[in-house]
Every structure is written in C-alpha cells, then in structure tokens.
C-alpha positions as CSV (number, residue, x, y, z in Angstrom):
1,M,-49.4,-77.8,-47.5
2,H,-45.9,-76.1,-47.0
3,R,-45.5,-73.1,-49.0
4,R,-42.0,-72.0,-49.7
5,M,-40.2,-69.0,-51.8
6,V,-37.4,-69.5,-53.8
7,N,-35.2,-67.2,-55.6
8,L,-36.0,-66.6,-59.4
9,T,-32.5,-68.0,-61.0
10,L,-31.5,-69.6,-64.1
11,D,-32.4,-72.8,-62.7
12,S,-35.7,-72.1,-61.3
13,L,-36.6,-70.2,-64.5
14,E,-37.3,-73.4,-65.9
15,D,-40.2,-74.1,-63.3
16,L,-42.1,-71.1,-64.7
17,P,-45.4,-71.9,-66.9
18,G,-44.5,-72.6,-70.2
19,R,-46.1,-69.4,-71.7
20,C,-44.2,-67.3,-69.2
21,R,-40.8,-69.0,-69.5
22,A,-41.0,-68.0,-73.1
23,C,-42.4,-64.4,-72.4
24,V,-40.3,-61.5,-73.0
25,F,-42.9,-58.8,-72.9
26,W,-41.1,-57.0,-70.1
27,E,-37.7,-58.0,-70.9
28,L,-37.3,-56.4,-74.3
29,S,-38.5,-53.3,-76.3
30,P,-41.3,-54.0,-78.6
31,L,-38.9,-53.9,-81.7
32,C,-36.6,-56.3,-80.1
33,A,-39.5,-58.6,-78.9
34,E,-40.9,-59.1,-82.3
35,A,-37.1,-60.0,-83.4
36,A,-36.9,-62.6,-81.0
37,R,-40.1,-64.1,-81.9
38,D,-39.3,-64.1,-85.4
39,V,-36.2,-66.2,-85.1
40,G,-37.9,-68.4,-82.5
41,E,-35.9,-67.9,-79.6
42,P,-37.5,-65.7,-76.8
43,A,-36.8,-68.0,-74.2
44,L,-33.2,-67.7,-74.8
45,E,-33.6,-63.8,-74.6
46,K,-35.3,-64.3,-71.3
47,E,-32.5,-66.0,-70.1
48,A,-30.1,-63.3,-71.0
49,W,-31.9,-60.9,-69.4
50,L,-32.1,-62.8,-66.3
51,S,-28.7,-63.7,-66.2
52,H,-27.8,-59.9,-66.9
53,T,-29.8,-58.3,-64.6
54,L,-29.0,-60.8,-61.5
55,L,-25.3,-60.0,-62.2
56,E,-25.8,-56.1,-62.5
57,W,-29.0,-55.7,-60.0
58,G,-29.5,-58.5,-58.2
59,G,-32.6,-60.8,-57.3
60,C,-35.3,-59.9,-59.4
61,G,-38.0,-62.4,-59.0
62,R,-39.4,-64.9,-56.5
63,I,-41.1,-68.3,-57.1
64,A,-43.9,-69.6,-54.6
65,Y,-44.2,-73.6,-54.4
66,E,-47.0,-75.3,-52.8
67,G,-45.3,-78.8,-52.2
68,D,-43.7,-79.2,-55.7
69,E,-46.4,-77.2,-57.4
70,V,-45.6,-73.5,-58.6
71,A,-48.4,-71.6,-57.1
72,G,-47.4,-68.3,-58.4
73,Y,-44.2,-65.8,-58.9
74,V,-43.3,-62.2,-59.2
75,T,-40.8,-60.3,-61.0
76,Y,-39.3,-56.8,-60.3
77,A,-36.2,-54.8,-60.9
78,S,-34.7,-51.4,-61.5
79,P,-36.4,-49.8,-64.5
80,K,-33.4,-49.3,-66.3
81,F,-33.4,-52.9,-66.8
82,V,-37.0,-52.9,-68.2
83,P,-37.2,-51.4,-71.8
84,R,-41.1,-51.8,-71.7
85,S,-41.5,-49.5,-68.9
86,M,-40.8,-46.6,-71.5
87,E,-43.6,-47.5,-73.5
88,F,-46.4,-46.8,-71.2
89,P,-48.2,-43.4,-71.5
90,S,-48.3,-43.1,-67.5
91,G,-44.5,-43.5,-67.5
92,P,-41.8,-43.3,-67.0
93,V,-41.2,-45.0,-63.4
94,S,-39.8,-42.6,-60.8
95,P,-36.2,-42.8,-60.5
96,D,-36.2,-43.5,-56.7
97,A,-38.6,-46.7,-57.1
98,A,-38.2,-50.5,-58.2
99,L,-40.6,-51.5,-60.9
100,L,-42.7,-54.5,-59.9
101,M,-43.2,-56.0,-63.7
102,T,-45.7,-58.7,-63.3
103,A,-47.1,-61.4,-60.7
104,F,-48.9,-64.7,-61.5
105,V,-51.2,-66.8,-58.9
106,N,-52.1,-70.2,-60.3
107,P,-55.9,-70.0,-60.2
108,T,-55.9,-72.8,-57.8
109,Y,-54.2,-70.7,-55.1
110,A,-56.6,-67.6,-55.9
111,G,-57.8,-66.3,-52.4
112,T,-55.2,-67.7,-50.3
113,G,-53.5,-64.5,-49.8
114,L,-50.5,-65.5,-52.0
115,G,-50.7,-62.2,-54.5
116,R,-50.5,-60.1,-51.4
117,Q,-47.4,-62.2,-50.0
118,L,-45.8,-62.0,-53.3
119,V,-45.9,-58.2,-53.2
120,Q,-44.8,-58.2,-49.4
121,T,-41.8,-60.1,-50.5
122,V,-40.8,-57.5,-53.1
123,A,-41.3,-54.9,-50.5
124,A,-38.9,-56.6,-48.0
125,D,-36.2,-57.4,-50.7
126,V,-36.0,-53.7,-52.0
127,A,-36.2,-52.0,-48.4
128,R,-33.1,-54.3,-47.7
129,R,-31.5,-52.5,-50.8
130,G,-32.1,-49.1,-49.4
131,I,-35.3,-48.5,-51.6
132,Y,-38.2,-47.0,-50.3
133,A,-40.7,-47.2,-53.1
134,I,-42.2,-49.4,-55.6
135,E,-44.2,-48.7,-58.8
136,T,-46.1,-50.3,-61.2
137,F,-48.3,-50.3,-64.2
138,G,-51.7,-51.6,-63.6
139,D,-54.5,-52.8,-66.1
140,A,-57.2,-50.7,-65.4
141,K,-59.6,-53.0,-67.4
142,G,-58.5,-56.0,-65.6
143,E,-58.5,-58.1,-68.9
144,A,-58.0,-61.7,-68.8
145,R,-54.7,-63.0,-69.9
146,A,-52.8,-59.8,-69.8
147,C,-48.9,-59.6,-68.8
148,L,-50.1,-56.6,-66.3
149,V,-52.0,-57.0,-63.0
150,P,-55.3,-55.6,-62.6
151,A,-54.8,-52.1,-61.0
152,D,-57.5,-52.9,-58.4
153,F,-55.4,-55.5,-57.1
154,Y,-52.6,-53.2,-56.4
155,R,-54.8,-50.5,-54.9
156,S,-56.0,-53.4,-52.6
157,V,-52.7,-53.7,-51.2
158,G,-51.6,-50.1,-50.4
159,F,-50.5,-48.9,-54.1
160,K,-51.8,-45.5,-55.0
161,T,-52.3,-44.1,-58.2
162,V,-49.3,-41.4,-59.2
163,R,-50.3,-40.8,-62.8
164,Q,-53.7,-41.6,-64.4
165,D,-54.2,-43.3,-67.6
166,P,-57.6,-44.8,-68.7
167,R,-55.8,-48.2,-69.5
168,Y,-52.6,-48.3,-67.7
169,P,-52.3,-46.3,-64.7
170,R,-48.9,-46.1,-63.0
171,L,-49.3,-47.0,-59.1
172,R,-46.7,-46.6,-56.2
173,L,-46.3,-48.1,-53.1
174,E,-44.6,-45.8,-50.4
175,L,-42.3,-48.0,-48.2
176,R,-40.4,-45.5,-46.1
177,S,-43.5,-44.4,-44.1
178,A,-44.3,-48.1,-43.5
179,L,-40.7,-48.6,-42.2
180,D,-40.8,-45.5,-39.8
181,R,-44.0,-47.1,-38.3
182,S,-42.6,-50.5,-37.9
183,V,-39.5,-48.7,-36.0
184,E,-41.9,-46.7,-33.9
185,A,-43.6,-50.2,-33.1
186,E,-40.2,-52.1,-32.2
187,E,-39.3,-49.1,-30.0
188,S,-42.6,-49.4,-28.0
189,S,-42.4,-53.1,-28.0
190,V,-46.1,-52.7,-28.8
191,F,-47.0,-55.0,-31.8
192,N,-50.6,-54.3,-33.1
193,D,-52.5,-53.8,-36.1
194,S,-50.3,-50.6,-36.9
195,V,-47.4,-53.0,-37.4
196,E,-46.1,-53.3,-41.2
197,W,-44.3,-55.8,-42.7
198,F,-42.1,-54.0,-45.1
199,K,-39.0,-53.7,-42.7
200,L,-38.8,-57.4,-42.1
201,D,-36.6,-59.9,-43.3
202,D,-38.0,-63.4,-44.6
203,L,-37.6,-65.0,-41.2
204,E,-39.3,-62.1,-39.4
205,L,-42.0,-62.2,-42.1
206,E,-42.6,-65.8,-41.5
207,Q,-42.9,-65.2,-37.6
208,F,-45.1,-62.1,-38.4
209,F,-47.8,-64.0,-40.5
210,G,-47.5,-67.2,-38.7
211,E,-46.5,-69.1,-42.1
212,P,-43.3,-69.5,-44.3
213,T,-42.8,-66.7,-46.7
214,T,-43.4,-67.7,-50.4
215,G,-42.2,-66.2,-53.6
216,G,-47.8,-66.7,-66.5
217,H,-48.6,-64.6,-68.5
218,S,-48.4,-64.8,-72.2
219,R,-46.4,-62.8,-74.6
220,T,-47.9,-59.8,-76.4
221,D,-46.0,-56.9,-77.9
222,R,-48.6,-54.4,-76.4
223,P,-49.8,-53.9,-72.8
224,G,-53.1,-55.9,-73.4
225,P,-55.4,-58.8,-73.4
226,Q,-53.3,-61.7,-71.9
227,R,-53.1,-62.6,-68.3
228,G,-51.6,-66.1,-67.4
229,G,-53.3,-66.3,-64.0
230,E,-55.1,-64.3,-61.2
231,L,-54.0,-62.2,-58.3
232,F,-56.4,-62.1,-55.4
233,D,-55.9,-61.2,-52.0
C-alpha cells in the first residue's frame, strides 16, 4: 500500500487519533493544561498552539498515511514553543537544537520502519532550516501509553544521551556530521552504506529509500504512563 506523508496543519490535525487530538501534554505548561481540562477545551488549546507555531516557526509535524489510514505522526518545534520541555529534570533543551516532542506509530504498522522514517523526516526538515541537532526526552522505562517515546528507540536510530536521568534522559542527534559525510559522498560520487539521509529533501529521500517518504498519545500532566502507540524500527 502506498505510504504518504503530509504536513500537520489545522485541517490534517483532525485526522489524529482522538486521544492525541485533545492532548496538550507538550503544548501547555502543567498549570495551563490543568486549566484547559477544567474548562473542557484542550482541543481548542491544541489548535491555538499549532496555529501560533506554524505562523511563528513553520512546519512542526507530519502525519503518515497508509492509504486513507493514519499510520503514525510526529511533532517537533523550537523548544521555546514547548512549555513542557522546561519541566524535565534532564532539561533544558540546548539552544541550537530543535525538540522532537513525540511520535506515534499505529501498532498495525509497528516493525515497518515507520518510526525511523518519521525521525528522518524531522531531521531533513530542520536541516533545511539550518538547524543541525535534534534533542528529545526519552522514557527510560518505556511504559505503555506514555506521551514520551522509549529512550531505547531513540538510541537505536542514532540519538546519544547528553544528560542522564533515571526516568527521562535527554538525548541528542547531531545532524552536521551526517551532513558532512553526505557531502563527501556526493563529491566522490560514491553512494554506499556511509551515505546519510539528513541532507536530502523529500524527493531525494524517496529515491534514496526506494519508497515514498512518510509523515497518539494520551494527555497527562506528568511525563508518565500513557502511550498511544508503539515506535519500532
């Protein structure tokens, strides 16, 4: 089945799984998130966050489809747009990095490489903006139904721990070195296993990987036990 990826917009936001559509774990501070729940309008707050971030920073998410079904999605932004990022003991995010907030893979598509592909898409996007690092907070325990992705998954796709924490380590993926290797490979016209994908645009990614590029969690006030899907390579 053909896999496609679209930008996360106010229109495509409606396609997110219901529990993710109304989740403001990342988008609001804990106090504001609680207030949004009390008045019963977290979905509106999520729309407001997305609209503001799109206008001020640019694209901040992708949704992957298999046919008409949402197979997964990923969200990311400058940490200054993500109040929750200041709440982690292993923070703050480095000022030169974009923050990968969360990613979701429909369990039906676990093991298809979609999780890795979502991360690759984020890397290609932020590199085009002149940002050469991605940081994220991983879940060291990998508990089910969390708003954070297991730290082991991030490590499996190249992230390195930059600040340890027994529960929520901060991890970093350096893109500049990968870009340099890609340039060297292009200059030598040798495409081998050392070629990286970080410098490629969407069309080049599609050609490199031999398939079209593609792009829920539940709300909680604390980084903790709620994850809407699985991320596997």
